[in-house]
N, C-alpha and C positions, 0 to 999 in steps of 0.2 A: 339668685341675685346677691345674697349675702356672701356666698362662696366666691362668686366672681369679684365682688368688691374687696374681699380679703386677699384674694390672689393678686389683684391689681395693686393693692397697697403694698403687700410684701414684695412684689416684683419691682416696683419703683424704688423701694428702699434698698433692695439688693443691687439694683443697677447703680444707684447713686452712692451708697455707702456699704460696699461689700465687706470691707474689713470689720466694721462695727457689727454687722450681722453675724459674720463667721465667728468673731471673737466672743460674742454673746453666747452663741450655741456651744462653742468650745468650753466656755466656763461652766455651762450647765452639764455638759457631758463628761468633763474631766475634773480633776482636783487642781487644775491650774498648771500641771507639769507637762502639758503637751503644747507643742508649737506647730501650727499648720504649715504646710509647704506653701510656697508662693503661688503655685498654680491653683490652689484652692480658692483664692480670691477671684481669679478669672472664671473658674467654674461657677462660683456664686453669681457672677454677672450673667453668665449664660443661663443659669437657672432663673434669674430675675427676668431676663428677656423672654424666656419661654413662658413664664407666668403672665407677663404683660400681654404677650401675643395671644395666649389662650383666653385671657379675660376679655380682650378686645374683639376677638373673632368668634367667640361663642355666641350661638344664637339664643335669643331669649324665648324659651318655650314655656315659661311660667312655672316650671317644676323644680326650680333651683333650691 
């Protein structure tokens, strides 16, 4: 249940604000000298959609 909630939350944020999410992770991964290509933001949206779909379609088996 917790994993599904986290995936849903991150997925929605990635769908609505992909630039902020990617820029946040880029700042953590680099020293600020890297600039992501434009397609990275589209990929973040696809990832967000995948997380949302996974969270919404996953069966509740109680072992989450």
